[in-house]
C-alpha positions as CSV (number, residue, x, y, z in Angstrom):
1,M,-59.4,-38.3,-1.9
2,A,-59.6,-35.6,0.7
3,T,-56.6,-34.4,2.7
4,T,-56.5,-32.4,5.8
5,A,-53.3,-30.5,4.9
6,N,-55.2,-27.6,3.3
7,I,-57.8,-27.1,6.1
8,H,-57.3,-23.9,8.0
9,A,-58.9,-22.5,11.1
10,P,-61.5,-19.9,10.6
11,L,-60.3,-16.3,10.5
12,G,-59.9,-15.0,14.1
13,A,-60.0,-18.4,15.7
14,A,-56.4,-18.0,17.0
15,T,-57.3,-14.6,18.4
16,I,-60.3,-16.1,20.2
17,L,-58.1,-18.8,21.6
18,H,-55.6,-16.2,23.0
19,V,-58.5,-14.3,24.6
20,V,-59.9,-17.4,26.2
21,D,-56.4,-18.4,27.4
22,A,-55.9,-14.9,28.9
23,F,-59.2,-15.2,30.8
24,S,-58.4,-18.7,31.9
25,N,-55.0,-17.7,33.2
26,A,-56.4,-14.6,35.0
27,F,-59.0,-16.8,36.7
28,E,-56.4,-19.3,37.8
29,A,-54.3,-16.5,39.2
30,V,-57.2,-15.2,41.2
31,V,-58.0,-18.7,42.5
32,E,-54.4,-19.2,43.6
33,W,-54.3,-15.7,45.3
34,N,-57.5,-16.5,47.2
35,E,-56.2,-19.8,48.4
36,S,-53.0,-18.2,49.6
37,R,-55.1,-15.4,51.3
38,K,-57.2,-18.0,53.1
39,T,-54.2,-20.0,54.2
40,R,-52.5,-16.8,55.6
41,K,-55.7,-15.9,57.4
42,L,-56.0,-19.3,59.1
43,L,-52.3,-19.5,60.0
44,S,-52.4,-16.0,61.5
45,Q,-55.1,-17.2,63.9
46,L,-52.8,-19.9,65.4
47,S,-50.7,-19.3,68.5
48,D,-46.9,-19.1,68.3
49,T,-46.8,-22.5,70.0
50,Q,-49.1,-24.0,67.4
51,L,-47.1,-22.5,64.6
52,E,-43.9,-23.9,66.1
53,D,-45.6,-27.4,66.1
54,I,-45.9,-27.3,62.4
55,G,-42.5,-25.8,61.8
56,L,-43.4,-22.2,61.2
57,V,-42.8,-18.9,62.8
58,R,-45.1,-15.9,62.5
59,E,-42.8,-14.2,60.0
60,D,-43.2,-17.2,57.6
61,I,-46.9,-16.5,57.2
62,A,-46.3,-13.4,55.0
63,K,-44.1,-15.4,52.7
64,L,-47.0,-17.8,51.8
């Protein structure tokens, strides 16, 4: 009868997982930064009146 208690991951598998996780996290951070950049760019093109209509002031754009 076989048991799974003695089965181990191949040598280096954990290291590879950490490397993949690091790349994945870096990619997600870049995507989030780019979305924020695009949002700031679009908001900066609005007039002060338009910003006021959505509850923002020009100073709020830099905080996004």
